[in-house]
C-alpha positions as CSV (number, residue, x, y, z in Angstrom):
1,M,-2.2,-14.9,12.1
2,R,-4.2,-12.9,9.6
3,A,-3.9,-9.8,11.7
4,I,-0.1,-10.3,11.9
5,A,0.1,-10.7,8.1
6,D,-2.1,-7.6,7.6
7,N,0.2,-5.6,9.9
8,R,3.3,-6.7,8.0
9,T,1.6,-6.0,4.7
10,A,0.8,-2.5,5.9
11,L,4.5,-1.9,6.5
12,L,5.5,-2.9,2.9
13,P,4.8,0.5,1.3
14,H,7.2,2.1,3.8
15,R,10.3,0.1,2.8
16,A,11.4,2.7,0.2
17,V,11.9,5.3,2.9
18,A,12.9,2.9,5.7
19,P,15.3,0.4,4.1
20,A,15.8,-1.5,7.4
21,L,12.2,-2.5,7.2
22,R,13.1,-5.1,4.6
23,A,14.6,-7.3,7.4
24,T,12.2,-6.1,10.1
25,I,9.1,-7.1,8.1
26,K,10.2,-10.8,8.3
27,D,10.6,-10.6,12.0
28,P,7.2,-9.9,13.7
29,W,8.9,-9.5,17.1
30,S,11.0,-6.6,15.9
31,T,10.1,-3.1,17.0
32,L,13.2,-1.5,15.8
33,A,12.3,2.0,14.7
34,P,14.4,2.4,11.5
35,S,15.9,5.6,10.4
36,L,14.2,7.2,7.4
37,D,16.0,7.9,4.1
38,E,15.3,11.6,3.5
39,A,16.3,11.3,-0.2
40,A,13.7,8.6,-0.7
41,L,11.0,10.6,1.1
42,I,11.8,13.6,-1.0
43,A,11.5,11.5,-4.1
44,E,7.9,10.6,-3.0
45,L,6.9,14.3,-2.7
46,P,4.9,15.8,-5.5
47,S,7.0,17.7,-8.0
48,A,5.2,20.9,-7.0
49,A,6.6,20.5,-3.5
50,T,10.3,20.2,-4.6
51,V,12.9,22.4,-6.3
52,S,16.2,21.4,-7.8
53,V,19.4,22.8,-6.4
54,R,20.0,24.5,-9.8
55,I,16.9,26.7,-9.6
56,D,16.4,26.9,-5.8
57,P,16.3,30.7,-5.1
58,A,17.7,30.1,-1.6
59,L,20.8,28.4,-2.9
60,D,23.7,29.5,-5.0
61,L,25.6,26.7,-6.7
62,A,29.1,26.9,-8.2
63,I,30.6,23.9,-10.0
64,T,34.3,24.5,-9.8
65,G,35.7,21.1,-10.9
66,A,35.0,18.4,-13.4
67,G,34.7,14.8,-12.6
68,R,33.5,13.2,-9.4
69,L,31.5,15.2,-6.9
70,G,33.3,14.0,-3.8
71,R,32.5,14.3,-0.1
72,P,30.3,17.1,1.3
73,E,31.8,19.3,4.0
74,L,29.6,21.7,5.7
75,Q,31.3,24.9,6.7
76,S,30.0,27.9,8.5
77,D,28.5,29.6,5.5
78,A,28.8,27.1,2.7
79,L,28.6,23.4,1.7
80,Q,31.7,22.3,-0.2
81,Y,32.3,19.1,-2.1
82,R,35.8,17.8,-2.4
83,F,37.2,15.0,-4.4
84,G,40.7,14.4,-3.1
85,R,42.1,17.8,-2.5
86,T,40.1,19.5,-5.2
87,V,36.9,21.5,-4.5
88,T,34.4,20.3,-7.1
89,A,31.4,22.4,-6.1
90,T,30.3,24.9,-3.5
91,V,26.7,25.7,-2.4
92,T,25.8,28.7,-0.3
93,G,22.5,29.4,1.3
94,P,20.5,28.9,4.6
95,E,22.2,26.5,6.9
96,D,19.1,24.2,7.3
97,R,18.9,23.8,3.5
98,L,22.7,23.1,3.3
99,Q,22.5,20.5,6.1
100,L,19.7,18.7,4.3
101,L,21.5,18.8,1.0
102,A,24.6,17.4,2.7
103,R,22.6,14.5,4.1
104,V,20.8,13.8,0.8
105,T,24.0,13.9,-1.3
106,E,26.2,11.9,1.1
107,R,26.0,8.8,-1.1
108,M,26.6,10.7,-4.3
109,R,30.4,10.9,-3.9
110,S,31.1,9.0,-7.1
111,S,28.5,11.0,-9.1
112,L,29.6,13.7,-11.4
113,A,29.8,17.2,-10.0
114,E,27.3,18.4,-12.6
115,D,24.7,16.0,-11.1
116,L,24.5,18.1,-8.0
117,A,22.4,20.7,-9.9
118,Q,19.7,18.0,-10.5
119,V,19.3,17.1,-6.9
120,V,15.9,18.1,-5.5
121,L,15.0,19.4,-2.1
122,P,11.6,20.2,-0.6
123,K,10.5,23.7,-1.0
124,D,9.1,23.9,2.5
125,L,11.5,22.5,5.1
126,P,9.2,22.7,8.1
127,A,6.4,20.8,6.1
128,F,9.0,18.2,5.1
129,A,10.1,17.8,8.7
130,A,6.4,17.2,9.7
131,T,6.1,14.7,6.8
132,L,9.2,12.9,8.1
133,E,7.9,12.9,11.6
134,D,4.4,11.6,10.5
135,R,5.9,8.8,8.5
136,A,8.1,7.7,11.4
137,A,5.1,7.8,13.8
138,V,3.1,5.6,11.4
139,I,5.9,3.1,11.1
140,D,6.5,3.0,14.9
141,R,2.8,2.4,15.5
142,L,2.6,-0.4,13.0
143,L,5.7,-2.0,14.5
144,E,4.3,-1.8,18.0
145,E,0.9,-3.2,16.9
146,G,2.7,-6.1,15.2
147,R,4.7,-6.9,18.3
148,Q,1.5,-6.9,20.4
149,L,-0.2,-9.2,17.9
150,V,2.6,-11.7,17.8
151,E,2.8,-11.7,21.6
152,R,-0.9,-12.5,21.8
153,A,-0.4,-15.3,19.3
154,E,2.6,-16.7,21.2
155,R,0.6,-16.7,24.5
156,L,-2.3,-18.5,22.8
157,V,0.1,-21.2,21.5
158,C,1.5,-21.5,25.0
159,R,-2.0,-22.1,26.3
160,L,-2.8,-24.6,23.6
161,Y,0.3,-26.6,24.6
162,E,-0.6,-26.1,28.3
163,V,2.6,-24.3,29.1
164,P,2.4,-23.1,32.8
165,A,1.4,-19.5,33.1
166,E,4.7,-18.5,34.8
167,L,6.6,-19.9,31.8
168,E,4.6,-17.8,29.3
169,D,6.4,-14.7,30.3
170,E,9.7,-16.5,29.9
171,V,8.8,-17.7,26.4
172,V,7.8,-14.1,25.4
173,A,11.0,-12.7,27.0
174,S,13.1,-15.2,25.1
175,A,11.5,-14.3,21.8
176,V,12.0,-10.6,22.4
177,A,15.7,-11.2,23.3
178,R,16.2,-13.2,20.1
179,A,14.6,-10.4,18.1
180,D,16.9,-7.8,19.8
181,S,20.0,-9.9,19.1
182,R,19.1,-10.0,15.3
183,R,18.5,-6.3,14.9
184,P,20.2,-5.0,11.8
185,H,22.7,-2.3,12.2
186,E,21.8,1.2,10.9
187,D,24.7,1.2,8.5
188,E,23.6,-2.0,6.8
């Protein structure tokens, strides 16, 4: 039981970048690999590794409307933000930086257009992608270790209660099926 608790405790620091872990941590059978919040991971980077949209030499920002920022729309050569029918901001630059900016600002629709200049992105996108991949691997490993630990505990309990060996697999399969049916949706 201590090993299971230690495993779940090891997952706690990752909740900021993987919000779905909040529910998963309470369910030791869960092995749901949550999607990572890129904006939260960027916020964890040292300031020397990030640059604001306003001063990013690879991006050109033009605020063209006052009020709400609106929804990002990635076009072939630019990222436009629209509130209603009005273009509120346009950012041009390398497509990979624009794609990341669109994902990071997706939830900023109700923010002011001027707030876009303060958004920070990683300076080195390949290094950021590696950081994202490494964090996902750590979380996946911890989730799988936790599931293995809880399965061992369940099998031990079955033996303590003298459950026939052939039923042990059914008990474990039932617990896995219950965990799968309780999986949170990615949009929650």
